[in-house]
matplotlib code that plots the C-alpha trace (Angstrom):
import matplotlib.pyplot as plt

x = [97.2, 97.1, 95.8, 98.0, 98.9, 98.4, 101.6, 102.0, 101.5, 98.2, 97.0, 98.1, 96.5, 93.2, 93.1, 93.7, 91.1, 88.5, 89.3, 89.5, 85.9, 86.9, 84.2, 85.1, 85.2, 85.2, 88.0, 85.6, 84.4, 88.0, 88.8, 85.8, 86.4, 90.1, 90.2, 93.5, 94.4, 93.1, 96.5, 98.3, 95.6, 95.9, 99.7, 99.5, 96.9, 99.1, 102.1, 99.9, 98.6, 102.2, 102.9, 99.7, 98.2, 95.1, 93.7, 92.0, 88.8, 90.5, 93.1, 90.4, 89.6, 86.0, 85.1, 86.5, 84.4, 81.3, 81.9, 82.4, 79.3, 77.2, 78.3, 78.1, 75.0, 76.0, 76.5, 80.2, 80.7, 83.9, 87.6, 88.2, 87.2, 89.7, 89.7, 92.1, 93.9, 94.5, 98.1, 96.8, 94.4, 97.2, 99.4, 96.5, 95.7, 99.3, 99.6, 96.3, 97.0, 100.7, 102.0, 99.8, 100.6, 101.3, 105.1, 104.9, 102.5, 105.1, 107.9, 105.8, 104.6, 101.0, 98.3, 97.1, 93.8, 91.3, 90.3, 91.1, 88.4, 90.0]
y = [129.1, 125.2, 123.0, 122.9, 119.3, 118.2, 117.7, 115.0, 117.7, 118.7, 115.1, 114.2, 117.3, 116.6, 113.0, 114.3, 117.1, 114.5, 112.1, 115.0, 114.6, 111.4, 109.3, 105.9, 106.4, 103.8, 103.9, 104.7, 107.9, 109.0, 108.3, 110.2, 113.2, 113.5, 112.4, 110.6, 107.6, 104.6, 102.7, 105.8, 106.3, 102.7, 103.1, 106.3, 104.8, 101.7, 103.9, 106.0, 102.9, 101.9, 105.4, 105.4, 108.4, 106.4, 103.0, 100.4, 98.5, 95.2, 95.8, 96.1, 93.1, 91.8, 93.5, 96.8, 96.4, 95.7, 98.8, 101.0, 99.6, 100.6, 104.2, 104.5, 105.6, 103.8, 100.0, 99.0, 96.2, 95.2, 95.9, 99.2, 101.6, 104.0, 106.5, 109.2, 108.5, 110.9, 111.3, 111.8, 114.5, 116.3, 116.3, 117.5, 120.4, 121.4, 121.5, 123.3, 125.9, 126.5, 125.5, 126.6, 130.3, 131.2, 131.0, 127.4, 126.4, 127.6, 125.8, 122.5, 123.0, 123.2, 125.0, 128.3, 126.9, 129.2, 126.5, 122.9, 121.6, 123.1]
z = [94.3, 94.5, 97.2, 100.3, 101.3, 104.9, 106.9, 109.5, 112.1, 110.5, 110.4, 113.9, 115.3, 113.5, 114.9, 118.5, 118.1, 116.9, 119.8, 122.4, 123.4, 125.2, 123.5, 122.0, 118.2, 115.5, 112.9, 110.1, 111.8, 112.5, 108.9, 107.6, 109.8, 109.2, 105.6, 106.3, 104.2, 106.2, 106.1, 107.4, 110.0, 111.3, 111.5, 113.5, 115.9, 116.4, 117.3, 119.6, 121.4, 122.2, 123.5, 125.7, 123.7, 122.9, 123.9, 121.8, 122.5, 121.7, 124.4, 127.2, 129.4, 129.4, 132.7, 131.3, 128.2, 130.2, 132.3, 129.2, 127.5, 130.6, 130.3, 126.5, 124.6, 121.4, 121.0, 121.0, 118.5, 116.8, 117.5, 115.7, 118.5, 120.0, 122.8, 123.9, 127.2, 130.0, 128.8, 125.2, 126.4, 128.3, 125.2, 123.0, 125.4, 125.6, 121.8, 121.4, 124.2, 123.9, 120.5, 117.7, 117.2, 113.5, 113.9, 115.3, 112.5, 110.0, 111.7, 111.8, 108.2, 109.3, 107.5, 109.1, 110.4, 112.0, 114.5, 115.4, 113.1, 109.9]

ax = plt.figure().add_subplot(projection="3d")
ax.plot(x, y, z, "-o")
ax.set_aspect("equal")
plt.show()
């Protein structure tokens, strides 16, 4: 049997699962983890920023950046950092906890993953 292509639902869930830790993540790490085409990934993140699912480092004020930097263990340089918002975490948890039985996966065209990291 051939390789199963990722659907939009698969890709979006994988992004949310990666960001669900709540840490600021750089675009390159999101891309590496998810394997999603970088252009498509940027488009998805842009839409999610507008919908308050994630926030972007470049949208923070200078005082907010300084506060984040005090609480981070890694140095934050550059503009391509993203973090899941409270609303985004709620949406992710709802999907993870309520919507991923095998029938829903079939309806959404998702692969039958054993866990959220598949």
